[in-house]
C-alpha positions as YAML, in Angstrom:
chain: A
units: angstrom
residues:
- id: 1
  name: MET
  ca: [137.55, 127.00, 127.11]
- id: 2
  name: ALA
  ca: [137.66, 126.23, 130.84]
- id: 3
  name: MET
  ca: [134.80, 124.11, 132.08]
- id: 4
  name: PRO
  ca: [133.10, 124.36, 135.49]
- id: 5
  name: ASP
  ca: [134.09, 121.90, 138.19]
- id: 6
  name: ASP
  ca: [132.87, 121.56, 141.76]
- id: 7
  name: ALA
  ca: [136.25, 120.37, 143.03]
- id: 8
  name: VAL
  ca: [138.57, 123.08, 141.80]
- id: 9
  name: THR
  ca: [142.35, 122.90, 141.96]
- id: 10
  name: ALA
  ca: [144.88, 125.60, 141.17]
- id: 11
  name: THR
  ca: [146.26, 125.66, 137.64]
- id: 12
  name: VAL
  ca: [149.38, 127.25, 136.22]
- id: 13
  name: ALA
  ca: [147.66, 130.53, 135.42]
- id: 14
  name: LEU
  ca: [144.68, 130.68, 137.73]
- id: 15
  name: ARG
  ca: [144.20, 130.57, 141.45]
- id: 16
  name: SER
  ca: [140.71, 129.13, 141.28]
- id: 17
  name: VAL
  ca: [138.65, 129.48, 144.43]
- id: 18
  name: PRO
  ca: [136.96, 126.19, 145.42]
- id: 19
  name: ALA
  ca: [133.21, 126.25, 145.92]
- id: 20
  name: ALA
  ca: [133.69, 125.38, 149.60]
- id: 21
  name: ALA
  ca: [136.00, 128.34, 150.11]
- id: 22
  name: GLN
  ca: [133.65, 130.67, 148.25]
- id: 23
  name: ALA
  ca: [130.92, 129.76, 150.72]
- id: 24
  name: SER
  ca: [133.12, 130.77, 153.64]
- id: 25
  name: THR
  ca: [135.38, 133.67, 154.49]
- id: 26
  name: ARG
  ca: [138.64, 131.66, 154.62]
- id: 27
  name: PRO
  ca: [141.41, 133.86, 153.16]
- id: 28
  name: LEU
  ca: [143.42, 132.21, 150.38]
- id: 29
  name: LEU
  ca: [145.83, 135.13, 149.93]
- id: 30
  name: ALA
  ca: [146.89, 136.16, 153.41]
- id: 31
  name: GLY
  ca: [149.97, 138.19, 152.52]
- id: 32
  name: PRO
  ca: [150.91, 140.90, 150.04]
- id: 33
  name: ILE
  ca: [151.38, 140.03, 146.37]
- id: 34
  name: ARG
  ca: [154.43, 141.51, 144.68]
- id: 35
  name: LEU
  ca: [154.44, 141.63, 140.88]
- id: 36
  name: GLY
  ca: [157.96, 141.46, 139.55]
- id: 37
  name: SER
  ca: [161.31, 139.88, 140.32]
- id: 38
  name: ALA
  ca: [162.26, 139.51, 143.97]
- id: 39
  name: ALA
  ca: [165.82, 140.48, 143.01]
- id: 40
  name: GLY
  ca: [164.79, 143.53, 141.00]
- id: 41
  name: PRO
  ca: [163.77, 147.02, 142.03]
- id: 42
  name: ALA
  ca: [160.62, 147.64, 144.05]
- id: 43
  name: GLY
  ca: [157.54, 147.05, 141.93]
- id: 44
  name: LEU
  ca: [153.79, 146.82, 142.20]
- id: 45
  name: GLN
  ca: [152.55, 145.30, 145.44]
- id: 46
  name: VAL
  ca: [148.92, 144.64, 146.33]
- id: 47
  name: ARG
  ca: [146.96, 142.89, 149.04]
- id: 48
  name: VAL
  ca: [143.72, 141.04, 148.26]
- id: 49
  name: GLY
  ca: [140.67, 140.15, 150.35]
- id: 50
  name: HIS
  ca: [137.68, 138.16, 149.10]
- id: 51
  name: ALA
  ca: [134.41, 136.66, 150.30]
- id: 52
  name: SER
  ca: [131.24, 135.17, 148.81]
- id: 53
  name: ARG
  ca: [128.05, 133.61, 150.17]
- id: 54
  name: GLY
  ca: [124.78, 132.40, 148.75]
- id: 55
  name: ALA
  ca: [121.59, 133.97, 150.06]
- id: 56
  name: GLY
  ca: [119.59, 130.99, 151.27]
- id: 57
  name: LYS
  ca: [120.28, 129.00, 148.09]
- id: 58
  name: PRO
  ca: [123.23, 127.67, 146.05]
- id: 59
  name: ASN
  ca: [125.63, 130.52, 145.30]
- id: 60
  name: GLU
  ca: [125.34, 131.63, 141.65]
- id: 61
  name: ASP
  ca: [128.24, 134.09, 141.93]
- id: 62
  name: PHE
  ca: [131.78, 133.03, 141.14]
- id: 63
  name: TYR
  ca: [135.13, 134.80, 141.48]
- id: 64
  name: GLY
  ca: [138.75, 134.03, 140.67]
- id: 65
  name: ILE
  ca: [142.20, 135.42, 141.44]
- id: 66
  name: ALA
  ca: [145.16, 134.79, 139.15]
- id: 67
  name: ASN
  ca: [148.00, 132.84, 140.75]
- id: 68
  name: PRO
  ca: [150.65, 135.38, 141.75]
- id: 69
  name: GLY
  ca: [153.43, 132.78, 141.73]
- id: 70
  name: THR
  ca: [153.74, 132.31, 137.98]
- id: 71
  name: ALA
  ca: [155.97, 134.04, 135.45]
- id: 72
  name: ALA
  ca: [152.86, 134.83, 133.39]
- id: 73
  name: ILE
  ca: [151.60, 137.12, 136.14]
- id: 74
  name: ALA
  ca: [154.80, 139.18, 136.08]
- id: 75
  name: ALA
  ca: [154.59, 139.48, 132.29]
- id: 76
  name: ARG
  ca: [150.82, 140.00, 131.85]
- id: 77
  name: GLY
  ca: [149.65, 141.41, 135.18]
- id: 78
  name: LEU
  ca: [147.49, 140.21, 138.08]
- id: 79
  name: ALA
  ca: [143.84, 139.63, 137.20]
- id: 80
  name: VAL
  ca: [140.84, 139.25, 139.51]
- id: 81
  name: ALA
  ca: [137.27, 138.76, 138.33]
- id: 82
  name: VAL
  ca: [133.73, 138.42, 139.68]
- id: 83
  name: ALA
  ca: [130.75, 137.03, 137.78]
- id: 84
  name: ASP
  ca: [127.06, 136.79, 138.68]
- id: 85
  name: GLY
  ca: [125.15, 134.07, 136.85]
- id: 86
  name: VAL
  ca: [121.62, 134.72, 135.62]
- id: 87
  name: SER
  ca: [119.23, 131.85, 134.89]
- id: 88
  name: GLY
  ca: [116.07, 130.26, 136.15]
- id: 89
  name: ASP
  ca: [117.81, 126.91, 136.56]
- id: 90
  name: THR
  ca: [121.26, 125.51, 137.40]
- id: 91
  name: GLY
  ca: [122.73, 127.26, 134.37]
- id: 92
  name: ALA
  ca: [123.40, 130.45, 136.37]
- id: 93
  name: ARG
  ca: [126.32, 129.02, 138.35]
- id: 94
  name: THR
  ca: [127.64, 127.25, 135.26]
- id: 95
  name: ALA
  ca: [127.64, 130.51, 133.31]
- id: 96
  name: ALA
  ca: [129.40, 132.46, 136.07]
- id: 97
  name: GLU
  ca: [132.03, 129.81, 136.74]
- id: 98
  name: THR
  ca: [132.75, 129.17, 133.07]
- id: 99
  name: THR
  ca: [133.10, 132.91, 132.44]
- id: 100
  name: VAL
  ca: [135.59, 133.53, 135.25]
- id: 101
  name: ARG
  ca: [137.65, 130.40, 134.68]
- id: 102
  name: SER
  ca: [137.89, 130.90, 130.95]
- id: 103
  name: LEU
  ca: [138.65, 134.61, 131.21]
- id: 104
  name: LEU
  ca: [141.44, 134.23, 133.75]
- id: 105
  name: GLU
  ca: [142.99, 131.14, 132.18]
- id: 106
  name: ASP
  ca: [142.70, 132.07, 128.51]
- id: 107
  name: TYR
  ca: [143.91, 135.66, 128.94]
- id: 108
  name: TYR
  ca: [147.36, 134.40, 129.92]
- id: 109
  name: ASP
  ca: [147.49, 132.21, 126.81]
- id: 110
  name: THR
  ca: [146.89, 135.07, 124.35]
- id: 111
  name: PRO
  ca: [149.79, 136.14, 122.06]
- id: 112
  name: ALA
  ca: [152.39, 138.27, 123.80]
- id: 113
  name: HIS
  ca: [152.19, 140.96, 121.11]
- id: 114
  name: TRP
  ca: [148.50, 141.63, 121.81]
- id: 115
  name: ASN
  ca: [147.83, 144.58, 124.10]
- id: 116
  name: ILE
  ca: [145.67, 144.08, 127.19]
- id: 117
  name: GLY
  ca: [142.48, 145.47, 125.67]
- id: 118
  name: ARG
  ca: [142.71, 143.33, 122.55]
- id: 119
  name: ALA
  ca: [143.48, 140.18, 124.54]
- id: 120
  name: LEU
  ca: [140.60, 140.64, 126.98]
- id: 121
  name: ASP
  ca: [138.15, 141.53, 124.22]
- id: 122
  name: ARG
  ca: [139.05, 138.44, 122.18]
- id: 123
  name: VAL
  ca: [138.71, 136.16, 125.19]
- id: 124
  name: LEU
  ca: [135.38, 137.67, 126.26]
- id: 125
  name: ARG
  ca: [134.01, 137.26, 122.74]
- id: 126
  name: ALA
  ca: [135.08, 133.60, 122.68]
- id: 127
  name: ILE
  ca: [133.38, 132.94, 126.02]
- id: 128
  name: ASN
  ca: [130.24, 134.71, 124.80]
- id: 129
  name: ASP
  ca: [130.19, 132.63, 121.61]
- id: 130
  name: TRP
  ca: [130.47, 129.43, 123.63]
- id: 131
  name: LEU
  ca: [127.65, 130.31, 126.01]
- id: 132
  name: VAL
  ca: [125.41, 131.48, 123.17]
- id: 133
  name: GLY
  ca: [126.08, 128.20, 121.39]
- id: 134
  name: GLU
  ca: [125.22, 126.20, 124.50]
- id: 135
  name: ASN
  ca: [121.99, 128.16, 124.91]
- id: 136
  name: LEU
  ca: [121.01, 127.41, 121.31]
- id: 137
  name: ARG
  ca: [121.66, 123.71, 121.94]
- id: 138
  name: ARG
  ca: [119.41, 123.85, 125.02]
- id: 139
  name: PRO
  ca: [116.23, 125.48, 123.66]
- id: 140
  name: ASP
  ca: [114.14, 124.05, 126.50]
- id: 141
  name: GLY
  ca: [116.39, 125.51, 129.19]
- id: 142
  name: GLU
  ca: [116.29, 129.03, 130.59]
- id: 143
  name: GLY
  ca: [119.69, 129.92, 129.21]
- id: 144
  name: MET
  ca: [123.15, 130.50, 130.68]
- id: 145
  name: VAL
  ca: [123.96, 134.19, 131.05]
- id: 146
  name: SER
  ca: [126.44, 135.97, 133.30]
- id: 147
  name: THR
  ca: [127.72, 139.39, 134.22]
- id: 148
  name: VAL
  ca: [131.48, 139.79, 134.70]
- id: 149
  name: SER
  ca: [133.83, 142.47, 135.95]
- id: 150
  name: LEU
  ca: [137.60, 142.12, 135.83]
- id: 151
  name: LEU
  ca: [140.45, 144.18, 137.24]
- id: 152
  name: LEU
  ca: [143.97, 143.75, 135.89]
- id: 153
  name: PHE
  ca: [146.99, 145.27, 137.64]
- id: 154
  name: LYS
  ca: [150.26, 145.69, 135.76]
- id: 155
  name: ASP
  ca: [153.22, 147.97, 136.43]
- id: 156
  name: ALA
  ca: [151.72, 151.30, 137.51]
- id: 157
  name: ARG
  ca: [148.32, 150.93, 135.80]
- id: 158
  name: TYR
  ca: [145.02, 149.15, 136.14]
- id: 159
  name: CYS
  ca: [142.58, 147.95, 133.48]
- id: 160
  name: VAL
  ca: [138.85, 147.23, 133.82]
- id: 161
  name: ALA
  ca: [136.85, 144.88, 131.59]
- id: 162
  name: HIS
  ca: [133.13, 144.78, 132.29]
- id: 163
  name: VAL
  ca: [129.79, 143.43, 131.06]
- id: 164
  name: GLY
  ca: [126.53, 143.58, 133.04]
- id: 165
  name: ASP
  ca: [125.78, 145.03, 136.47]
- id: 166
  name: THR
  ca: [128.53, 143.68, 138.66]
- id: 167
  name: ARG
  ca: [130.42, 146.82, 139.69]
- id: 168
  name: VAL
  ca: [134.00, 148.04, 140.13]
- id: 169
  name: TYR
  ca: [134.73, 150.85, 142.57]
- id: 170
  name: ARG
  ca: [137.90, 152.73, 143.50]
- id: 171
  name: ARG
  ca: [138.49, 154.65, 146.71]
- id: 172
  name: ARG
  ca: [141.22, 157.27, 146.37]
- id: 173
  name: ALA
  ca: [142.04, 160.10, 148.77]
- id: 174
  name: GLY
  ca: [138.81, 159.49, 150.66]
- id: 175
  name: ALA
  ca: [136.53, 159.62, 147.60]
- id: 176
  name: LEU
  ca: [134.61, 156.61, 146.28]
- id: 177
  name: ARG
  ca: [134.12, 156.38, 142.50]
- id: 178
  name: GLN
  ca: [132.22, 153.80, 140.45]
- id: 179
  name: LEU
  ca: [134.40, 152.80, 137.50]
- id: 180
  name: THR
  ca: [131.80, 150.79, 135.57]
- id: 181
  name: THR
  ca: [128.36, 151.42, 134.06]
- id: 182
  name: ASP
  ca: [125.40, 149.14, 134.76]
- id: 183
  name: HIS
  ca: [124.33, 147.54, 131.49]
- id: 184
  name: THR
  ca: [120.62, 147.48, 132.37]
- id: 185
  name: TRP
  ca: [117.60, 149.10, 130.77]
- id: 186
  name: PRO
  ca: [117.10, 152.77, 131.80]
- id: 187
  name: ARG
  ca: [113.56, 152.30, 133.10]
- id: 188
  name: ARG
  ca: [112.72, 151.96, 136.77]
- id: 189
  name: ASP
  ca: [110.59, 148.88, 136.18]
- id: 190
  name: MET
  ca: [113.44, 147.28, 134.17]
- id: 191
  name: ARG
  ca: [116.44, 148.41, 136.21]
- id: 192
  name: HIS
  ca: [117.33, 144.78, 136.99]
- id: 193
  name: VAL
  ca: [116.97, 143.57, 133.39]
- id: 194
  name: LEU
  ca: [120.34, 143.20, 131.67]
- id: 195
  name: ARG
  ca: [120.79, 144.60, 128.18]
- id: 196
  name: ARG
  ca: [124.39, 143.37, 128.00]
- id: 197
  name: ALA
  ca: [125.72, 140.11, 129.46]
- id: 198
  name: ILE
  ca: [127.92, 137.18, 128.54]
- id: 199
  name: GLY
  ca: [125.79, 134.66, 126.63]
- id: 200
  name: LEU
  ca: [122.87, 137.03, 126.07]
- id: 201
  name: ASP
  ca: [123.48, 137.96, 122.44]
- id: 202
  name: THR
  ca: [125.72, 136.94, 119.56]
- id: 203
  name: HIS
  ca: [127.18, 140.46, 119.40]
- id: 204
  name: LEU
  ca: [129.04, 141.30, 122.61]
- id: 205
  name: VAL
  ca: [130.11, 144.85, 123.43]
- id: 206
  name: ALA
  ca: [132.29, 144.94, 126.53]
- id: 207
  name: GLU
  ca: [133.22, 148.08, 128.44]
- id: 208
  name: PHE
  ca: [136.91, 148.85, 129.01]
- id: 209
  name: ALA
  ca: [138.69, 151.49, 131.09]
- id: 210
  name: ASP
  ca: [142.18, 152.03, 132.45]
- id: 211
  name: GLY
  ca: [144.12, 154.43, 134.59]
- id: 212
  name: GLU
  ca: [147.19, 155.07, 136.70]
- id: 213
  name: LEU
  ca: [147.63, 153.49, 140.11]
- id: 214
  name: GLN
  ca: [148.51, 155.38, 143.26]
- id: 215
  name: VAL
  ca: [149.76, 154.03, 146.56]
- id: 216
  name: GLY
  ca: [146.76, 153.84, 148.88]
- id: 217
  name: ASP
  ca: [144.22, 153.10, 146.14]
- id: 218
  name: ALA
  ca: [141.59, 150.56, 147.19]
- id: 219
  name: PHE
  ca: [139.50, 148.73, 144.58]
- id: 220
  name: LEU
  ca: [136.31, 146.72, 145.02]
- id: 221
  name: ILE
  ca: [134.57, 144.32, 142.65]
- id: 222
  name: ALA
  ca: [131.09, 143.57, 143.98]
- id: 223
  name: SER
  ca: [128.05, 141.69, 142.78]
- id: 224
  name: ASP
  ca: [124.68, 143.42, 143.07]
- id: 225
  name: GLY
  ca: [124.03, 141.40, 146.21]
- id: 226
  name: VAL
  ca: [126.57, 143.71, 147.88]
- id: 227
  name: TRP
  ca: [126.36, 147.12, 146.24]
- id: 228
  name: GLU
  ca: [122.58, 147.24, 145.86]
- id: 229
  name: VAL
  ca: [121.76, 145.78, 149.25]
- id: 230
  name: LEU
  ca: [124.21, 147.87, 151.29]
- id: 231
  name: GLY
  ca: [124.63, 151.16, 149.41]
- id: 232
  name: GLU
  ca: [127.73, 153.24, 148.80]
- id: 233
  name: ARG
  ca: [128.26, 154.37, 152.41]
- id: 234
  name: ALA
  ca: [128.99, 150.79, 153.46]
- id: 235
  name: LEU
  ca: [131.26, 150.27, 150.45]
- id: 236
  name: HIS
  ca: [133.18, 153.45, 151.27]
- id: 237
  name: ASP
  ca: [133.71, 152.34, 154.88]
- id: 238
  name: ALA
  ca: [134.91, 148.87, 153.86]
- id: 239
  name: LEU
  ca: [137.55, 150.44, 151.60]
- id: 240
  name: GLU
  ca: [138.71, 152.97, 154.17]
- id: 241
  name: ARG
  ca: [142.45, 153.23, 154.80]
- id: 242
  name: GLY
  ca: [143.43, 151.08, 157.75]
- id: 243
  name: VAL
  ca: [140.75, 148.43, 157.12]
- id: 244
  name: ASP
  ca: [142.36, 145.13, 156.12]
- id: 245
  name: PRO
  ca: [141.01, 144.03, 152.69]
- id: 246
  name: GLN
  ca: [140.01, 140.60, 153.98]
- id: 247
  name: SER
  ca: [138.15, 142.14, 156.91]
- id: 248
  name: GLY
  ca: [136.46, 144.57, 154.53]
- id: 249
  name: ALA
  ca: [135.33, 141.84, 152.14]
- id: 250
  name: ASP
  ca: [134.09, 139.65, 154.99]
- id: 251
  name: LEU
  ca: [132.13, 142.53, 156.49]
- id: 252
  name: LEU
  ca: [130.42, 143.49, 153.22]
- id: 253
  name: VAL
  ca: [129.27, 139.94, 152.49]
- id: 254
  name: LYS
  ca: [128.20, 139.23, 156.08]
- id: 255
  name: SER
  ca: [126.28, 142.51, 156.30]
- id: 256
  name: SER
  ca: [124.51, 141.86, 152.99]
- id: 257
  name: ILE
  ca: [123.33, 138.39, 153.98]
- id: 258
  name: GLU
  ca: [122.20, 139.59, 157.43]
- id: 259
  name: ARG
  ca: [120.25, 142.50, 155.95]
- id: 260
  name: GLN
  ca: [118.57, 140.27, 153.38]
- id: 261
  name: LEU
  ca: [117.38, 137.92, 156.14]
- id: 262
  name: GLN
  ca: [115.16, 140.76, 157.30]
- id: 263
  name: TYR
  ca: [113.13, 140.71, 154.10]
- id: 264
  name: MET
  ca: [113.81, 137.20, 152.72]
- id: 265
  name: GLY
  ca: [116.20, 138.48, 150.08]
- id: 266
  name: ARG
  ca: [117.88, 135.92, 147.85]
- id: 267
  name: ASN
  ca: [120.68, 137.90, 146.18]
- id: 268
  name: ASP
  ca: [124.08, 136.21, 146.47]
- id: 269
  name: ALA
  ca: [126.85, 138.44, 147.81]
- id: 270
  name: THR
  ca: [130.45, 138.57, 146.56]
- id: 271
  name: ALA
  ca: [133.18, 141.12, 147.26]
- id: 272
  name: VAL
  ca: [136.84, 141.21, 146.21]
- id: 273
  name: ILE
  ca: [138.96, 144.07, 147.59]
- id: 274
  name: VAL
  ca: [142.44, 145.00, 146.37]
- id: 275
  name: HIS
  ca: [144.69, 147.45, 148.22]
- id: 276
  name: VAL
  ca: [147.62, 148.99, 146.37]
- id: 277
  name: GLU
  ca: [150.61, 149.10, 148.74]
- id: 278
  name: ALA
  ca: [153.42, 149.98, 146.31]
- id: 279
  name: VAL
  ca: [153.60, 151.07, 142.68]
- id: 280
  name: ALA
  ca: [156.30, 150.28, 140.13]
...
């Protein structure tokens, strides 16, 4: 189980994003990422942009991008994930960071004969068990709970793993589609109350989906500080063909924080955009 750390360094399997970088818009992945052997036939190629900022307080979101330079990525795919911690104390950031780190690191250590769905489900359940256990050991605290949404790209397909109300979108042929369901209560006065989250309950039910990739697809993982504050028109425009993914992610986060300043909003904003440039 990966533990949170303020001074993050890259590991074999995970390109962890330092807290300082998450508070800025400094791109860590400036060029395209090619999955496969450089000497082999053309394969999957993507370009990633990412940004995250706290809204007038310490940022309780956390995101991670798997290191594209390892053999494990070629064998198991490229994973990116965003988590939004939920707690009344410092446990929110701990929950989000632990969830992303553990998910991205532990997935690549699962047995090779497990399929993607089984591997992700087992890892998510282990993370949930750990957070639930920590919450039981801290009865006086407000608990450590987190949403998480993950996108995995391998060969000519993508896979989504999701719990909570962080969202995954895909823009294809000019149409924006939400690929995840918000795990909140279906009442207007409870629309922000999670009914599924990592660390919330001993029995975790994650949502999974997959599909074929097409050249030109653009994917977005966004915390509610982006999608709820800005609306789908802004998301659509940020994913438009011709908009660089880093520029799109920067714009979404910057626009969210600026809009929230108008009404003293305090919802952290995180966006990770992935453009598909070639398919295996």
